[in-house]
C-alpha positions in Angstrom: 12.4 131.1 142.5 15.2 130.8 145.0 15.0 127.1 145.0 15.4 126.8 141.3 18.5 129.1 141.3 20.1 127.0 144.0 19.2 123.7 142.5 20.5 124.5 139.0 24.0 125.6 140.0 24.5 122.6 142.3 23.5 120.2 139.5 25.9 122.0 137.2 28.6 121.8 139.8 28.1 118.1 140.2 28.1 117.4 136.5 31.1 119.7 136.0 33.0 118.0 138.8 32.2 114.6 137.4 33.3 115.5 133.9 36.4 117.2 135.3 37.4 114.1 137.3 37.0 111.9 134.2 39.1 114.2 132.1 41.7 114.6 134.8 42.3 110.9 135.2 42.3 109.2 131.7 44.3 106.3 133.1 41.5 105.3 135.4 38.9 105.5 132.6 41.0 103.7 129.9 43.2 101.6 132.1 41.9 98.3 130.8 42.3 98.5 127.1 45.3 99.4 124.9 46.0 99.1 121.2 49.4 99.0 119.6 49.2 98.3 115.8 47.4 95.0 115.5 47.8 94.1 119.2 45.1 94.7 121.8 46.2 94.6 125.5 43.2 94.0 127.6 42.8 94.4 131.4 46.3 94.6 132.7 46.4 94.0 136.4 48.9 93.7 139.3 48.2 91.7 142.5 47.9 93.8 145.6 50.7 93.7 148.3 50.5 90.9 150.7 52.2 91.6 154.0 55.8 92.8 153.5 56.4 90.8 150.3 57.5 93.2 147.5 56.8 90.6 144.7 53.7 90.8 142.6 52.2 89.1 139.6 50.9 90.8 136.5 48.1 89.5 134.3 46.5 90.6 131.0 45.2 89.3 127.7 47.0 90.1 124.5 45.1 89.7 121.2 46.9 89.8 117.9 44.4 90.8 115.3 47.0 90.9 112.6 48.4 88.5 110.0 51.9 88.6 111.4 53.1 87.2 114.7 54.6 89.4 117.4 56.6 88.6 120.6 56.5 90.2 124.0 60.2 90.6 124.8 60.2 92.4 128.2 58.4 94.6 130.6 59.6 97.4 132.9 58.1 99.8 135.5 59.4 102.8 137.3 57.8 101.2 140.4 59.7 97.9 140.2 63.4 96.9 140.2 62.7 94.3 137.5 60.0 92.4 135.8 60.3 88.9 134.3 58.1 87.0 131.9 57.1 83.8 133.7 55.1 80.6 133.2 54.2 77.6 135.3 55.7 74.3 134.3 54.7 70.9 135.6 57.6 68.9 137.0 56.3 65.6 138.1 53.5 66.3 140.6 54.7 69.9 141.2 53.9 73.1 139.4 57.0 75.4 139.3 57.4 79.0 138.0 60.0 79.5 135.4 61.2 82.5 133.5 60.3 82.5 129.8 63.5 82.7 127.7 63.3 84.6 124.4 59.9 86.3 125.1 56.3 85.2 124.7 55.1 84.5 121.2 51.9 86.3 120.2 50.8 84.3 117.1 48.9 86.1 114.3 45.1 85.9 114.9 45.5 84.4 118.4 44.9 85.4 122.0 47.5 84.9 124.7 46.3 85.1 128.3 48.5 86.0 131.3 46.6 84.4 134.2 47.1 82.6 137.5 48.6 79.2 136.9 50.0 80.1 133.5 51.9 83.0 131.9 52.3 86.0 134.1 54.6 89.0 134.8 56.7 88.5 137.9 57.2 92.0 139.3 60.1 92.2 141.8 60.8 94.8 144.5 57.8 97.1 144.0 58.2 100.4 145.7 55.3 101.2 148.0 52.3 99.1 148.6 49.9 98.2 145.9 46.2 98.3 147.0 43.1 97.3 145.2 42.4 99.9 142.5 45.9 101.4 142.5 47.5 102.3 139.1 51.0 101.0 138.3 52.6 102.0 135.0 54.2 99.2 133.0 56.0 99.4 129.7 55.6 96.3 127.6 58.2 95.9 124.8 57.2 93.9 121.7 59.3 92.8 118.8 57.1 94.4 116.2 54.7 96.8 118.0 57.6 98.3 120.0 57.1 99.9 123.5 53.5 100.1 124.8 52.8 101.9 128.0 49.9 100.4 130.0 48.5 101.0 133.5 48.0 97.8 135.5 45.3 98.2 138.2 45.7 96.6 141.6 43.3 93.6 141.6 43.1 90.3 143.4 42.6 87.6 140.8 39.5 85.5 141.0 39.6 81.7 141.3 39.2 81.3 137.6 41.7 83.9 136.5 41.6 87.7 136.4 38.3 89.5 136.1 37.2 91.3 132.9 
């Protein structure tokens, strides 16, 4: 009888603790999918800190399920001095990063990927280190959908792009 009394409360404690931790950290649970109107923002990530370099890249996938195009105009974070929208452009035999002027078009019914070697967020002067699994708040500003707050998780991109 004593065993049963001790086992049941400990199981309840573990389940209560697990449920409490999930409820206490919704950003961790829902960090990889956001919806704003007809836009879906999937798996926002930020590269971990390398050495003393305070510059990071941000990746995600934006799906426009609507019939009207939108445009990502800018991004900000309380943890970064500035964020620019960037892409890679081939100049001769060299690939160079360049800011995207006027924002990134998100065509109706299309998917736009921010991934290594292509579109990405260039995140400058990040405060503190970013480790694997760290959460970094970022506000994305769209022409139609408005401001969308996401949480980018610290993640090293895989060779073929960011993981899903």
